[in-house]
N, C-alpha and C positions, 0 to 999 in steps of 0.2 A: 504494500500500500504506500503510495507516494504521499507527500506532504499536502498537496492540493486536495486529494480525495479525503484525507483525514480531516482537514479543516472544514470542508463542505459538510461532511457527515456530522461533525461536532456542532456546527452552526445549526443544523436541523434539529439536533437534540435540545439546544437552548431555545430556539424560536418556537418550536411546536407547543410547549406548555404555555407560552405567552399568548399564542393565538387562541387556545382553548379557554384560557382565563378571561380574555377580552370579550367572549361571547356568552357571558352568563345571562340566563333568562331570569326574569322576575326581580331584577334589580329595582329597588324603590327610589324614585326621584327624591332629591333632597333640596330644600330651599333654605337659604340662610337669611335671617332678618337681623339687621344691625340697627340698634336704636340708641339715641343719645338721651332720650327721656326714660322714665320708668314705665313698666307695663301698665300701671294703673292710670297714667296720664294719657295713654293712647289705646285704652281698652276698646273704645268704639271703632277705631281704625282696625285693630286686630280682629274684631268680630266681623267687620265688613270684608276684610281680607279673606278670612276663613270661609265666609258665605260665598264669596266670588269663586273660591276654589271648589266648594261643594257644587255650585251651579255648573261647573265644568267637569264634574265627576270625580274630583279629588277629595278624599276624606283623610284628614290628618290622623296618622297612626294606623291607617289601613293600606292606602296605596300611595301615600306621600309622607315624607318626613320633613318637619320644619324645625330648624335649630335657631334659637333666639339668643342674642347677646346684647346686653345693655351696658351703657357707659359706666365703667367702674365695677361691673359685676358680671359673672358668667352664670349660666344655668338655663334651664328650660322653663317655659311658662305653660301652665295647663289651660 
């Protein structure tokens, strides 16, 4: 086996698992919400945002994930 054959064969072993990993079915879309205010100050906006998603068939925790980050604190909002 010459060097070129070995290199092409080795490359196939490295690339093949990456191709399979990139085609995972059922991956949940994720939205990031960055806010400078507190969740209580923009609760009406958050309710409207979630309602708009629901109208388009997205339900938080079922088929879409939303991550919230607030100025000076991290964590999720229910």
